[in-house]
N, C-alpha and C positions, 0 to 999 in steps of 0.2 A: 477981118475977112467975114463977109456975110455967110450965113448958113445956107447951104444949097439943099434943095429938096428934090427927091427923085419923083417928079410929077408924072413921068411916063408910067412908072410902076404903080403909083397910087391910083392913077386914072384907070389903069388896066384892072386893078383889084376891084375898084368900085364898079366898073363896067360889068365885070364878071358877076358880081353880087346882084346888081340891078337887072341883069339879063335873067338870072335865076328867079328873081322876084316877079318876072313878067306874068301877068294873069292874076296877081294878088289884088285885093280890093282896097280902094282908097289910097292913103299915103304909104301903105305898105309896099307899093310897087315903084314909087319914084322918090321917096325921101331916104337919103342914105342911111341914117342911123336906125330908122324904123325898119327899112328893108333888110338891113344887116341882121337885126334881131329876128325878124320874121323868117329869113332864110335859114339861120342857125337852128331855130326851133323846128322848121320843116324838115331839116336834115336829121335832127334827133328823132322826130316822129317816123320818118321813112325807115330809119334803122330798126326801131322797135317794131314797126308794123310789118316789116319783112319777116320777122320772127312770128308775129301774131297771125299772119296769113297762113302759115303752115298749121298752126293750132286750129284755126277756123276750118280749114279744108278737112283735117282729120275728123273734126266734130261733125261736119256735113256728111262725110262718108259713113260715119257710125250711125247717124240718123237715117240715112238711106238704107243701110243694111238692116237696121232695126225695123223699119217699115216693111221691108221685103220679107223678112223672116216672121214678122207678126202675122202676115197673111197665111202662113203655114203653121200657126199656133205654136210658135217658138219665140223665146226671148233672145235678145242680142247676146247676152252674157252666156247663155246655154249654147248658143250657136258657135261662138268663138271657142268655148270649152270643148265642144265636140270636134271642131276642126283640129284643135291641137291634139286631142286624143287619137284621132284618126290620121295624124301626121300629114295633113293637107296644108301645104305652105302657100297660101294665097293671101296677099296683103289686103288691107281694107280698101285701098284705092281700086284694085282690080275687082274685088267683091262688089263694091258699090257700083262700078261701071257695069258689071254683069247684071246686077239687080235692076238697073235702069234700062239698059239697052238690049239685054238678052235674057229675058226671064226664064226661057226654057233651059238654058245651060245652068242658070242659078238654081232652078228646081232640081236639076240633075245632081248638083253639088249637095243639095239638101237630102236627096235620096241616098247618096253614098254615105253620108254621116249618120243617118238614122238606122 
């Protein structure tokens, strides 16, 4: 009895991978083995970069806060320390947004902690 293959399922699997590889350069988009490796690698990168994005955003917020408090002759670390001592619970995302879009309210926060 000859071996039967489930071509419907295998074609569906290949089609799914090749669809995910759409937009890749060269043979990475249309050669099965190369596309499969490229898609697997891309999925690994997307997982780790979702974590990386959070780190990068926090770093950006810290830089923006540091630039804003630097105009008021204060360092970032002293500013955060004074916030904690005065029991002001504003996170870095909100503080960075205030520093960029609403400098008046940010200066009010600085006045309250000094």
